[in-house]
Each structure stands twice: as structure tokens, then as C-alpha cells.
C-alpha positions, 0 to 999 in steps of 0.5 A, a space after each residue: 850796599 849789601 844784598 841778601 840773596 838768601 835769607 834765614 829765619 828772623 831773630 824773633 822766630 829764633 827767640 821763640 824757640 828758646 823760651 820753652 827750653 828755658 822753662 824746661 831747664 828751670 824745672 829740671 835743675 830745681 828737681 836736681 837741687 831738691 832731690 839729688 841722685 834720685 832726680 838725676 836717676 829719674 831724668 837719665 831713665 826718662 831722657 836716655 833710657 839709662 839707669 846703671 848702678 853708678 854713673 861714675 865709671 870704675 877703672 875696670 869699666 874704663 879699661 873695658 871701654 878702651 879695649 873696644 877702640 881700634 889701635 888706629 883710632 887710639 893712634 889718631 886720638 893721641 895725635 890730635 891730643 898731642 896737637 891740642 896739648 902742644 898749643 895749650 902748653 904754649 898758651 900757658 907759658 905766655 901767662 906770666 905772674 907779675 911782681 913790680 915795685 910801683 913806688 919805693 917800698 910798694 910792691 904789687 903783683 898778680 898770680 895765675 891760679 888754676 880753678 880747683 875743679 871743672 866739669 867737662 861736658 862732651 856731647 854724644 847724642 846725635 854725634 859722639 863728639 870725641 874731640 870735645 874731650 881733648 878740648 876741655 879735659 886736656 886743656 884743663 889739665 894743661 892749665 893745672 886743674 886738680 880735679 877734672 870730671 868728664 861727662 858724656 851721655 850713653 851711646 847705644 846702651 852704654 859708655 861710648 868707647 872712643 869718648 871714654 878713651 879720649 877722656 882718659 887719655 886727656 887726664 880726666 879724674 872721674 868719668 860719668 856716663 850721664 847726659 843732658 841737663 842732668 849731667 851739668 846739673 849734677 856736676 854743678 849742684 852736686 848730689 850724694 854721689 857726685 861732688 860739685 865742681 867750680 866750673 862747667 865747660 864744653 858744648 852741648 844741645 840747647 838744654 845743656 847750653 841753657 842749663 849752663 846759663 842758668 847755673 852761671 854764678 853758682 859756678 863759672 862757665 866757659 861761655 854761653 854757647 848756642 848752635 854751631 855757626 859758620 861764615 864763609 868769606 870768599 871771592 872768585 879765587 875759589 869755586 862753588 864746590 869748596 864753599 858749599 862743602 864748607 857751609 854744609 860741613 857745619 850745617 850738619 851739626 844741627 837743624 838750627 846751625 847758621 851757615 852764611 856766605 859773604 861774597 863780592 862775586 855773584 857768580 860764586 854765590 850762584 855756583 854755591 847755591 847750585 853746589 849745595 843743591 847737588 851735595 844735599 842729594 848725596 850727603 849722608 847727613 843731608 836730612 839735618 843739613 838741608 833743614 839747617 840750610 833752608 831755615 838758617 842758611 844765608 848768602 850776602 852779596 857785597 860790593 867790596 872787601 870793606 863791605 864784606 868785613 862790615 857784614 862779617 863784623 855784624 854777624 860775629 860768627 863762631 867760625 869764619 872761613 876766609 878764602 880771598 885774594 887778601 886773607 890777611 886783610 881780614 886777620 888784621 881788621 876783624 874784631 868779632 868772631 870765634 876763630 878764623 880759618 885763613 885760606 883754602 888749605 884749612 877749614 873749620 873741620 881741622 879746627 874742630 878735630 885735630 889741628 890744635 886750636 880749641 873748638 869751644 867757641 863763642 856763638 850768638 855774637 858773643 865774639 864781640 866780647 869774649 874769645 873761646 875756650 883756652 887754658 886761660 879760661 881755667 885760670 884765675 888772676 889774683 892780685 896781691 900787695 905788700 908795703 915794705 917800709 914805714 915811709 911808704 905806708 905813711 905816704 900812701 896812707 895820707 892819700 888814701 885817707 883824703 880819698 876815702 873821706 872824699 867818698 864819705 867812708 870814715 871807717 876806710 879813712 881810719 884804716 889809713 890814718 892808724 897807719 899814718 900815726 903808727 908808721 909816719 909819726 903823725 898825730 891824725 885825729 880819728 876819722 879826719 884826713 891825714 892832710 899833708 901837702 902833695 909830695 
């Protein structure tokens, strides 16, 4: 039976943290809905002390921002984008249109059609998350989205140069220096100066995540995102320093970022605790990481590989780092997670920044029913049908007529009957089944 060596905050305590955010976001979105640009400007001034003439960057402003980025940083951004683009293109190529003749004269198909416009939010408050521009903007463009609007909050009194560079190089059509609820609200609802989009994507703080949740239905979203989560599944093939580094490397995201170790080695668990104590004394982001670990860190000691799998499935963590004698066991058997990082040679930071997989992933157990952001999230699959012959239309109509009347839909049945009369030469009374023997 699994033993909790270190517990985290209870689910009820976490739920209390969410209620105030929900009420605040409702008020902010209502204000944007009612007052448009005026509300957006007030909120930007209030929360970010940012009130430019226009939130949309001009071409000249984009060039000025990019000129502040070093040649090495531009080179690194281009390298990361090349990896993301390459994998996204392979994913897109796997999505094939379908057309098949299912019965003689009956043709069914589907087409993959990109969303027309997308708003991509790139966090930039606590940390300027340059990589989020690759993951959203670039992936949307590979999917074929015509209009991509990218927004990030002001950083130190203006646009963050590296974020602007990543957005521009990723293919953004419009770049907004605008943050928080006011950014996602303006993109989804639309204002006098910002045309609305059809879909919102990208990570963000609790207010951004809640705004996306409340806007879902009015626009599409990638997923309901909460704080970053990481789970390390490890045995005694690795050491405490490696495990502690991987846990704290994600705990630094925010003071409420869950970080969990699942292990069958008590010695590794104890060594990891000791290493976490040591690293928190030297980690530059220790103030955030310490609060996160103390409140949301957890260590679960298991008896077997199977129990480790069981506990990981219950967690359904966003990031799962697996470092065991049999990593493939987890690859083959895990069903609920955001992304897997297999073996000690890789880690979550690789996926977050550069290796090519997308880092916008399901949190709060959403990995049970959805995957993360990829080109497919920007694409709608639409079906179509075509009937080529009179005989096929009459034959399908006979079945359709009877099935419609089985449910009491006389008007539906007549849609079938009129075709049985016209294309099959049968004199079928109005709203009575085209009753024939099965063929």
C-alpha cells in the first residue's frame, strides 16, 4: 500500500483559493463586454501601469524591439522554433482528409479545416515565457490559421524584446502588449480597436486561466489550464540530486505548482528530501520554489512498479518524468498525463523550451480526457456526404423514413419520403414510412 511520506495541501483548501479568482474575472470580463477599449485601458493601467497610445505594435516598433535582442538569443530562438515547427509539420501531415464510398453510390468524407483566427497569450509577468510564443503562434501557423494575434503583458515598461522576436519569427499577424484578463478578454470579446478571434490558446496565471474558462463557448480554447504540475517516477537507478533538481525546476513556476515524487525506494525518497533542503538554500528562485514545495510538494512511497503506475494514474500530472529500470513499462501502460519524459537524459525543461514537443499541456487531472496543444487543436474536422445515384438515394431513404417515424419525426421522414418518390418511383404517402422489405 502506498505511503505518503510528505503531504500537500488538501483539495478543499485549493478550491477555496479558486473562488475569489472566479468572481474577480466575472467582473472584469463584464466590464470589457460593456465598455470595450475604455475598460481594457483602465485595467491595463490598474494592473500593469501600462497605457500606450495603441496596444498593437507597429512594424517599426517590432523592428525596434527585435534590435534589442542579441544575435545569440535570436539564433537560439530560431533553433527552438525549428524543432517545434518540424514536429508540428509531421503532426499536420498525419492528419489526412477522408473520402470513401460506404455503399454503392453513397460517398462520405471529412475535411480538416483550420480555425480562421486565434489569440495566443504568452505569459510575461513573473517570467517572460519566450517559449510559449513558439508553442502557440508557430503551431497555429503550421496548422494553417489565417490570422494569429499574440499578446504578452508589458515587461519593465514596454514590450519584452525577446517575446516580440519569438512572436514575429513564429508568424504572428498582430502583436499586442497587453496582459492578464484584459488581454484574453479583448481578444475573445473584441473591442473598437481589436477584432475578436475564434479561439484562445496559451498558458497564464490563475486569472488568465479562469478568463479562458469563462469565455469557453463564446470562443474555443486549447484546454483548461491550472498551475504547472510535475511528477517524477523514479527508482534507485537515479540519485536524490537529479530527482530534487527536476522537482524544484518546475516548482519555481509558482507558489502553487504541485511537484510529486513517486518511488519504490525509501532511500531515494530520503535522499531527495535532503537534496531539496540543500538546493533551496542556493537556488536563485528559492522563495517561490520553497513555498510551492512546502504547500504542494508530495512524496509517495510505493511497493512495486504496478503501484507506482496506479498512483501516477490517479494524479494524472501535467509533466511526468520517468527514471526507472523499465521506462517503457510506463510508456506502454500510462493513460492519464500531459507529456512523458522518459529516462534520465531528458527532462521537463527540454520539453518546455526547445526539444520540439508542445509545452501547453493539461493540468488538474485533465490528462484523463484530453491531450495538450498541437496542430490538431487548431483544426476542425468537418464531415460531408454525397449520394451519386437515384437508386442509392431511394434505398437509404427507405431506411431513413422508418427510423425517423420510430422516433416520431414526421418532418424528417418526409425528407426521406420525397426522395423515395422522386428517385425510386415509389408512391409513398406523406409522413408514412417508405415500408419495404430489407435488402
